[in-house]
C-alpha positions as MATLAB code, in Angstrom:
seq = 'FDKIKFKKDFKNKTKSFTGVFLGQIEKHKGIIELCSYIKEINIDLGYNKIKLDIYGKSLSGLDKEIILNFNSFVNIINDKSRDYILDSLHLYDVGFFPSIWEEPFGIAQIEMLAAGLPVLSTGRGGSKEALLNNNSILYLDKKSFKKNLIDLLDNYDLDGSNLGKLARNTVNEKFVSSIYIKK';
ca = [
     -94.758  -70.929    5.236;
     -96.730  -69.558    2.679;
     -95.884  -65.661    4.780;
     -92.474  -66.344    3.671;
     -91.610  -64.170    0.126;
     -90.021  -66.117   -2.802;
     -87.153  -65.123   -4.572;
     -88.085  -64.269   -7.916;
     -85.162  -62.562   -9.162;
     -82.169  -65.028  -10.657;
     -80.181  -62.961  -12.353;
     -76.906  -61.653  -11.336;
     -75.443  -58.690  -12.668;
     -72.611  -58.447  -10.220;
     -71.582  -61.653  -10.110;
     -71.235  -61.394   -6.592;
     -72.997  -64.006   -4.475;
     -74.777  -63.506   -0.832;
     -75.471  -66.498    1.120;
     -77.054  -66.979    4.251;
     -76.806  -69.536    7.193;
     -79.525  -69.738   10.291;
     -78.651  -71.208   13.675;
     -76.580  -71.530   16.240;
     -72.851  -70.617   15.307;
     -71.643  -73.744   17.215;
     -68.806  -76.349   15.977;
     -71.524  -79.352   15.392;
     -72.926  -76.878   12.927;
     -70.973  -76.766   10.335;
     -70.474  -74.075   10.250;
     -66.425  -73.473   11.014;
     -66.199  -75.947    7.726;
     -68.718  -73.886    5.813;
     -66.673  -70.369    6.481;
     -63.269  -72.757    5.748;
     -64.825  -73.477    2.105;
     -66.047  -69.799    1.493;
     -62.753  -68.660    2.183;
     -60.892  -70.848   -0.249;
     -63.407  -70.533   -3.703;
     -62.999  -66.452   -2.647;
     -58.599  -67.171   -2.954;
     -59.646  -69.442   -5.703;
     -61.326  -66.820   -7.882;
     -59.204  -64.003   -6.515;
     -61.708  -62.010   -4.580;
     -64.289  -61.615   -2.465;
     -67.137  -63.366   -4.847;
     -69.401  -64.990   -2.089;
     -70.407  -63.235    1.231;
     -71.738  -64.872    3.788;
     -74.670  -63.201    6.351;
     -74.854  -65.753    9.463;
     -77.722  -64.762   12.056;
     -77.518  -66.640   14.949;
     -75.948  -66.336   18.313;
     -73.031  -68.557   20.027;
     -72.522  -70.008   23.282;
     -69.321  -70.652   23.165;
     -67.743  -67.576   21.827;
     -67.219  -69.508   18.092;
     -68.597  -66.336   16.582;
     -65.668  -64.549   17.556;
     -63.575  -66.867   16.467;
     -65.295  -66.797   12.803;
     -64.999  -62.603   13.188;
     -61.289  -63.077   13.833;
     -60.814  -65.178   10.865;
     -63.701  -64.772    8.501;
     -64.027  -61.071    8.368;
     -63.570  -60.118    5.019;
     -66.274  -61.751    3.718;
     -68.866  -62.854    7.065;
     -70.890  -60.708    8.225;
     -72.783  -62.464   11.874;
     -76.162  -60.340   12.580;
     -77.636  -61.581   16.287;
     -80.016  -58.626   17.474;
     -82.815  -59.340   14.511;
     -86.051  -60.880   14.980;
     -87.154  -64.001   13.656;
     -90.134  -62.276   11.073;
     -87.149  -59.552   10.165;
     -85.496  -62.916    9.307;
     -87.377  -64.508    7.010;
     -89.198  -61.655    5.291;
     -85.175  -61.171    3.974;
     -84.385  -64.445    3.067;
     -86.051  -64.154   -0.432;
     -82.856  -61.788   -1.218;
     -80.338  -64.025   -0.875;
     -78.482  -65.709   -3.479;
     -78.173  -69.146   -1.793;
     -78.889  -70.713    1.492;
     -76.308  -73.064    3.381;
     -77.341  -75.976    5.782;
     -73.789  -77.314    6.465;
     -74.698  -79.494    9.995;
     -72.297  -82.267   10.581;
     -74.017  -83.816   13.237;
     -77.328  -85.989   12.909;
     -79.932  -82.977   13.051;
     -83.696  -83.986   14.658;
     -84.818  -81.146   11.932;
     -83.776  -79.059    9.511;
     -86.641  -76.414   10.084;
     -83.962  -73.878    8.854;
     -82.943  -75.370    5.958;
     -87.013  -75.771    5.116;
     -87.658  -71.631    5.893;
     -84.823  -71.163    3.000;
     -86.513  -73.540    0.593;
     -89.249  -71.763    1.480;
     -88.179  -69.127    0.354;
     -86.789  -70.592   -3.148;
     -83.238  -70.557   -2.311;
     -81.343  -72.617   -4.030;
     -79.220  -74.548   -0.660;
     -76.324  -76.236   -0.364;
     -76.717  -78.885    2.223;
     -75.372  -81.842    4.341;
     -78.197  -83.648    4.388;
     -77.707  -84.860    8.198;
     -80.012  -86.700   10.075;
     -83.851  -85.333    9.971;
     -82.896  -82.370    7.499;
     -82.449  -85.248    4.754;
     -86.187  -85.113    4.839;
     -86.249  -82.185    2.989;
     -83.881  -82.836   -0.167;
     -86.162  -84.338   -2.464;
     -86.775  -83.928   -6.277;
     -83.996  -82.482   -6.639;
     -84.641  -79.486   -5.080;
     -81.554  -78.795   -2.905;
     -77.770  -79.167   -3.435;
     -76.305  -82.617   -1.304;
     -72.715  -82.149   -0.635;
     -70.564  -84.532    1.455;
     -67.200  -83.407    1.774;
     -65.362  -80.071    0.640;
     -64.411  -81.144   -2.584;
     -67.873  -81.648   -3.701;
     -69.131  -78.142   -1.664;
     -66.489  -76.484   -3.989;
     -67.440  -78.102   -7.320;
     -71.363  -77.846   -6.701;
     -71.179  -73.804   -5.408;
     -69.445  -72.940   -8.345;
     -71.348  -74.607  -11.013;
     -74.261  -73.150   -9.499;
     -73.000  -69.837   -9.088;
     -71.780  -70.421  -13.144;
     -75.099  -71.050  -13.925;
     -77.124  -69.032  -11.493;
     -80.073  -67.574  -13.920;
     -81.432  -71.223  -15.033;
     -80.023  -74.134  -12.238;
     -81.238  -70.952   -9.362;
     -84.324  -70.630  -10.870;
     -85.212  -74.129  -11.372;
     -83.539  -74.895   -7.964;
     -85.975  -71.944   -5.906;
     -89.104  -73.191   -7.822;
     -88.369  -77.314   -6.993;
     -87.502  -75.578   -3.586;
     -90.775  -73.855   -2.838;
     -93.026  -76.744   -4.389;
     -91.489  -79.525   -1.950;
     -92.034  -77.414    1.256;
     -95.904  -76.563   -0.224;
     -96.505  -79.969   -0.933;
     -94.892  -81.696    2.402;
     -94.170  -79.385    5.068;
     -97.193  -76.728    4.829;
     -98.561  -77.091    8.319;
    -102.343  -78.953    7.606;
    -100.353  -81.583    5.276;
     -97.158  -82.181    7.902;
     -99.980  -82.438   10.534;
    -102.098  -85.367    8.724;
     -98.749  -87.304    8.244;
];
């Protein structure tokens, strides 16, 4: 994780935000719900304030459904190396980990935290292990997701920076390989 670049700039001059999702583009990952929630926020705000880059592939064809229904703000990227993706995380404003199944271990979430991204997470299953010290934003349903994301975006300079620092510290204290192997 120490090779993942840390997000340093939390000043948003455009008031437009770009989020990132890493992982399989499948229903159990909560990606349809995530896109639906963001679409509602964009409609409520009157324009596409939030864009979403999805790094992943789908075996079920769900990627085609997402493009069909959410193409105005979603970009699916499935032709980049893992190194490229990890090297790009610090460029995003917020990370999303919307899993609706009991995740065994949320490595994508930890990678986003290592980059210092504020992460909105369902905290399902093993992914809850990474949600420590108020380093992330836990949400339980559409209402709390929308409220929490809008609050974050409205106070991004301060809240984003604070969450990012806490996130990186948590990863360094708990998930670097030397510490994790000891445990």
